[in-house]
N, C-alpha and C positions, 0 to 999 in steps of 0.2 A: 040198827045200822042201815037197814033198808029205808027207814023213815028219813034218816039223815041224807041219803042220796037223793030222795025225791025232792026234799027241800032245796037242795043245791041245784037240781035241774030246773026247778021253777024259777030260781033267782036268775039263772043264765038266760032263760027265755024272756024274762021281763026286760033285761038289759038290751037284748036284740030288738025288741019291739020299740024301745025308746029311741034307738038310733035311727029308725025309719020315720020318725015324726019330724015334719018340716020345722026350720027355725022360725021364730017369731021376731020381726024387726021392731025395735024399740026406738021411737023418735025422741030426740033431745028436746027438752022443753026450752022455749025461748028465754034468753037471759036478758037482763036489763043492760042497756048500753053503758060502757064505762065512760066516765066524764073525761073530755079531751083537755089535757094540760098544755097550754101554750108556753114554750120556753123562749124567752127573749135572748137572742145571740148578741154578743158584744161585737162592735165594728172592728174589722181588721185595720192594720196600719195602711194597707193599700186603699181601702174605702175612705179612711180618714183623709188620705193624701189626695185621691183623685175623685172622690164623691160617687163612685160606682164600684160594683163588685168586680173582682179580677176574673178575666176569661181564662178558664183552665184548659182550653183546647190547645193541642200541641202544634207548634209552628213547623211547617215543612218547607225545605228549600228545593228549588227546581233542580232537576238533574243536569249537572254540568260535567263534561268529559274531563277527567284529570290528565294533565300533561304527562307523557311518558318520560320516565327518567332513564337516561342512558348510563347504566351502571358501569360500562366499560370506560366511559369518559371520566367518571368519578374516581376510578382507580388509577388513571394515567397521571404521571407526575407533571407538575407545571412546566411549561416550556422554559428552556434555559435562555436567558437574555444576555448574559455576560460570557464572552468567548473564553475568558480565563477559566470559568467553571467548567465549560465544555472540555477544555484541555485537561483539567484535573481529573474529570470523570473518565478520560481515555488513557490515563497512565498505565503503562505495562512493563516498565523497566526499573523504576525507582524502588530500591530496597526499603523495607520497613525502618531499618536503622542506617544512618549515614556512616559510611566508612570514614576513618580519621582523615584521609586525604581529601575527601569531599567536604568534611567539616572545615578544613583549613581554607578551601576555596570559598565556602559559604561565608566565612568571617570577612573576607575581602569584599564580597558583594554587599553584605550587611553594612559595612563601614562606608560604602559608596552608593547611597540610595539615589544620588543625583545621576549616576551613570545608568542605573536601571530605569529611571524616569526618561532619560534620553532614548534609550533603546526601545522602550514601550512606544514612544511617539513615532520612532522610525518604523517599527513593526506594524503600526496601525493599518496602513493600506494593504499589506501583503498577507497578514496572519490568517485571515479567514480562508483565503484561497489555499494556503498550505494545509490547514486543518482539514478542509474538505478533501483534498487529495489523499491525505494520510488515512482518513476514515474510509474512503472508497477502497483502499488497499488493505484495510484492517491492520494497519501498522500502529504501534504505540505512539501516543501524542506527545511524549517528551521530545520526539524528533522535531516537532514544530518549533522547539526552543533552540535547536542546534545552531541556527544563524546568529544567535546571541553570542555563542562561543566562537564561531567561524569569522564573522564579519561585523558583529555589533549591529546587524540588520542594516548595514550600509551597502546599497546596491553597486556603488562605484568603488568599493574597497579593492585594493590591489596590493598583494603582499610581496616581500622581497623574493619569494619563491615563484613569482609570476602567477599566483592564484588570484582569480578575479570573481567578483559578484557575491551575492548573499551566501552562496554555498561554497565559495572558494575553490573552483575547479582550476587545475593547472591545464595548460593548452592540450597536452596529449590525452589526458583522461576526458576532457571535454569533447574532443573529436571522437573518441571511442563511444561516447554516449550521445552522439548526434548533434552536438552544439557547434554550429558554423562559426567561423572566425575569419573575418576579412576586413578590408578597409572601411566598409560601410557599417558593419554589424558584428557584434560579439555576443553569441548566444550564451556565454557563461554569465553575462550580466542580465540577460532576459529573464525576468522573474518567473514567467510561465514555463518557459522551456528549461531553465536551469533547475526549477523545482521538480519537473518531470524527470530530468536526468539524475538528480541527486537521489530521488526515491528509487529509481531503477537500480542505481548503483548500490544503495543500502540494502535493497531486497536481495540482490545478488550476493552481497557479502554475508547477509544473514543465512542464506541457503548454504554458503560455504562453511560457516563456522557454527551455525545452530544456536547462536547466542547474540543478543542485541548489543551487549557491551563490547564483545569482541568485534562485532561488525562495525561499531562506531570507532573503535581503535584502528581497525584496518582502513576505514575511510580517511583517517588522519595520516597514518604512516605507510599505508599500502598493505595489501594482503600478504605479500611475500614476507614482510618483516614480522607480522603477527604469526604467520605459519611457521617461520623458523623459531620463533620464541616458544611456541607450543611444542614443537618437535624437541627442542632442547629440554624443556621441563619434563616431557614424557620420558626422555632418556634418563633423566636424573631421578625419576620416580616422584616428581612433584606435581602439585595441582596445576591445572591448565586454565583456570578462570582468569579473567582480566587482572585481578588484584595480585595474582601470583606470578605474572609474567614479567620478564626483564625487557622492558620496551624503552624506546627513546624518551628523553626527558619531556619533550613537548607532548607526546602521546600519553605519558604517565599522568600528566596534569589535565589532559583534554577531557577524558571521560568523567573524572571527578568534578570538573567545572560544570559539565552538563547536569550531573546529578545534583550539584549545589543549586544551580538555577532552578531546576525542577522542584526541589524541596522548598526553595524560597517562594516560588509561585504558588505552591500548595499551602503555605503557611504565612501569608503576608502579614497578618495581624500579630502573629507571634514575634516577628522581627520588626514590627512597627514600620512596615513598608507601605507607603500610600500607593497602591497599585491602581493606576487609572483604568477604569473599565473600558472594554472594547466591545461594541455592539456585536451580537452574534447574528449578523446579517451580511450578505455579500457587499463588498466595497467596490469591487471592480468587475468589469466585463470585457470580453475580447470581441472586437469588431473587425471584420475583413473589409479593408477599404479598396481592395482589388488592384490598385496601381500604386506606383511610387507617389509619395505625398510629402510636401513641405511640412515639417513638424510645427513651425510657427503658425502656419495656416490651420493645421489640424487643431492646435490649441485654441485658436480663435473660434473655430466652429463649435468646439466643446465648451466654450466659455470658461476656460481655465487658463492659468499662466503657462508660458512655455516651460518654465522650470518644473512645474508639476507634471507636464506632459513627459518630460525627460525622466522624472522620478518614477513614473509609472512605466516608462519604456526605456530603461537604461541600457538596453542592448544596442541602441542605435548610436553609432560613433559620430555621425555627421549631421547635417542640417535637414536631412530627409530620410525616409525609409529606404530600404535597399531597392535598387532598380529591378532586380529579378526576384524579389521577395525574400523573406516573408513580408506580406503586406498587412499583417495584423497589428492593430493598435489597441492598447489597453486604455480603457476610458472609465472614469467613475460611473457607477451604475446610475446615479442620479442625473448624469449628463448624457446618458446614452441616447435618449430620444431626440434631444435638441441637436446632438452631433449627427445622427443619422439623417435628420431632416435637412440640415445644412449640406451634408455630403450629397444627398440625392439631388439637390438643386445646383450642384457645382459640376460642370462638365469635366471629364477626365483630363482634357488637355489644359485645364486651368489649375490643376492640383500641384503643378510644379511650374515655375517660371522658366522661360527660355531666352537665350540671347544668341545673336549671330556674331560669330568671330571670323574676321578675314585673316586668312593664314599669311603670315609674313615670311620673307625669305629667311631661311635658317631655322625656322621653328619646327619642332618635332611634336608628335602627338603627346608624348610624355610631358614636355615643357608646358604645352597648352593645358593639359589636364591638371598639372600641378598649380598653374596660375589660377585656375577656376575651382580649385579644391575638389576635384573629382578624379576619376580614373580613366585610363585609356580604354578599358573595356566598355565603360559607359559611353564614351565618345564614339567608339566604333559601332556600338549597337544603335545609338541615336541617329547616326549618319549612314548606316548601312555599309560600313567599311569592312572589307574582307581581310585587310592587312593594316600595318601601321604606316603605310606609305601615304603621304599627303602632298599636295602641290600648292605652292605659293600663289596667292590671288584668289583661291577658292574660299568658300565659306563653310563653317561648321556650326551646327546647332548644338548649343551647350546648356544643360540644365543648371540653373543658378538659384541661390537662396533668395527669398523674397525680402529678407531684412538684412541688417548689418550683423557682423559676427557676435556682437554683444547681445543680440536678440535670441541667440542660441547658447545660453550660459553653460550648458553641460555637454557640449560636444568635446571630443578628445582635445582639440586645440584650445578651446576656452578653459577647460579644466586645467590644462598645463599653464596657461597664462595666470590663472588664479593662484595655482600652487607656487609658481616661480615669483610671484609678486607678494606673497604672504610675508609680512615683516618678521624678521628673525634677528637674533643676536649675531654680531659680527659684521664685517665689511662684505657687502655684496659685490661679487665679481662675475663677469660673463666670460665663459671659456668657449671658444669655437673649436669644434672637434677637427683634428688634423689626421692625416694618414698615419696609421700605426697606433693611434690612441686607444687605450683600453680604460675601462672604469677604474681599475686598480691604479694604473699610471696617473690618471688625473687626480684621484683621491690622494695618492701618495705625494704628488706634486704640491697640493694645497694643504697637506697635513690634516685631512679629514677622513672619516670612515667611508667605505664604499656604500654601505647601507644609507648613511646620511646623504651622500651625494645623489644616489638614485632616488631617494625619497623626495628630495628637494625638486627633482625634475620629473616626478610621476613615472618613474621607471623601476625596473628590477635589475639586479646585477647581470642576469643572463640576457637582457635585452640588447639588441645590436645597436652600435653607434654608427652614425652616418656622417660622411664628410660635410663640414659646414654647419652641423647641428649646433645650436646654441644651448649651453648649459649654465645654470646659475650655481655659484659656489659662495658659501658664507665662511669667511676665514677669520681667525682670531689674531693672527700675526702675519708676518711677511712669509710669502711662499718661497719654497726652496726647490731646487732641482731634485730629481729622483736620486735616492741613495744609490751610489754606484756598486754597493755590495749586493744589491738585490737584483736578481736575474729572473726573467720570465721564461718559463719552459712549458712545453706541452707534454703531458704524460698520458700514454696510452694504457688504459685499464687492462690488466691481465686476469685470467681465470683465478678465482680465489681472493682477489683484491677486495678490500673494504675501505671505507673512508678512514677508519681508525688505522689500518695498516699503512695506507698512503701517507697520512699525516705524520706518523711516527718515522717513516722512512725519510721524509724531507724536513723533519723538525718544525712542523707547522701544526696548527690546531685543526680539528675537524670543522669547527665553526668557520675558520678562514677558508678552507677548501670549499665549503658550502657557499660562502659569501662570494668568492671569486667566480664561481660557476653557476650561481643562481639555483642551487639545489635545495629542495625542501626535505623534511624528514621522510616524506613518502616516496621520494625519487629512488628508483632502482638503478643500480650500476650495472652496465653490460660490458662484457669483454670487447675490446676494440674501441670503446668510447674514449674520446680525448678530454682531458681535464687541463685547464690552465692553472699553473701554480706560480706564485711569486716567492722565490726562496732566497734566503740569505746565504750566499756562497761560503761565508766564514763559519757557518754552523752545520755544514754537511760533513758526513763521515767518510764519504768517498767522492771520487771525481764525478762530475755530472756530464 
């Protein structure tokens, strides 16, 4: 055992001594070089084509700043070029489904595309301005189409109820909304002022009723009529929307007509309507000329016809702007610069022509004013007169038109000449108004309708007749004297009266009472007001 341990110890010691011996480096013996094998590469297609090897260097482009992309502009819709599309986008009244009454009105418009074509052409100068005004007030753009229903976009339209202009204002409502009406000027026909007044009135009605269809109905027949109809339905437990109210016949068709027109404009292709585009750009601009101005001269400066000048400025009744203002003229945008240049070079005393009139014995200021188609107020102002007293032998300065009457085709007098000379069926007669004449008496004498008679003479049944006034009448047969059974009476309205009650009392129709007195559906009756009635004495239940 001891011997085995000794042997093991000797073995371990020998290992330790071997670990301390340094390593011996063995050098590799040189090897024979390997033979180089040359490989012949095949030519590429590039080398075959161009005779040289292809350059494998990467091409680099110079640094160029990339243009910045405005993401906001990319997301903006394309500008609207057609005014009709702008109107469609602004609708706020038209219901998704047309009411059956509107559908009936739509049928008429679809069957008369030539009417819509005429209306579009009449609307062309005015429509952009109306749309602009509506958008500024945040009002629904169906209202821009209201003149289609009111006047067919005819600025000289005049109804049997004495309503005038695109928006058909009656005299009283026009005055309430700031529309002046005098010999020189009628603001109801002024496109700029009447649009402002109409939108003021419609906004007021919308505040009253809280609904645009009810506001439109009230614009037609008066807020009192709509208010009473609402009150009646509330009392009966019925709905109070427009379609549920019992309103006058004209008003019941009025709102459906507008809805029909709006629907047609929204879907022209569906109804095969060739709707002529209207550029979505301003057509007209307003220029303050500062003083009274001859309209024929203004047209010449603007390089447009006198007729176009009146179409843009239909508020002016005579040959010049109003002496005491407004002195605003509506001019096509494209003619504004040339007009203002011409105006700047024209002295103010040359904008109206003047003549000297020597006062003759027996002449009055009124007679002289009538002769020169002006007013006594203008003559007094032009000549510094404090009263109407004038003396024979002295001179007056009088503003006169630069051209002949036919050069001013749309003055009140020239429109009357055109209307009275329009060819019609029947024999044309001239009636000179005598003392005591009324529209009804004259119509009855010639066996024609009052509305016919007034329309032939550019008047309304409520317009006043003047001694010596010339009226045209177209008769079918021999005229006869007035029926002796018919008597004209004045009836004073009492509290609680209505047109229906009055018509029943005297055995006449409501339409006749309206016609005789020039009343429209929107006219309110007031206690104490006088009505003219032409009654058949043989049909009365009691003594008159």
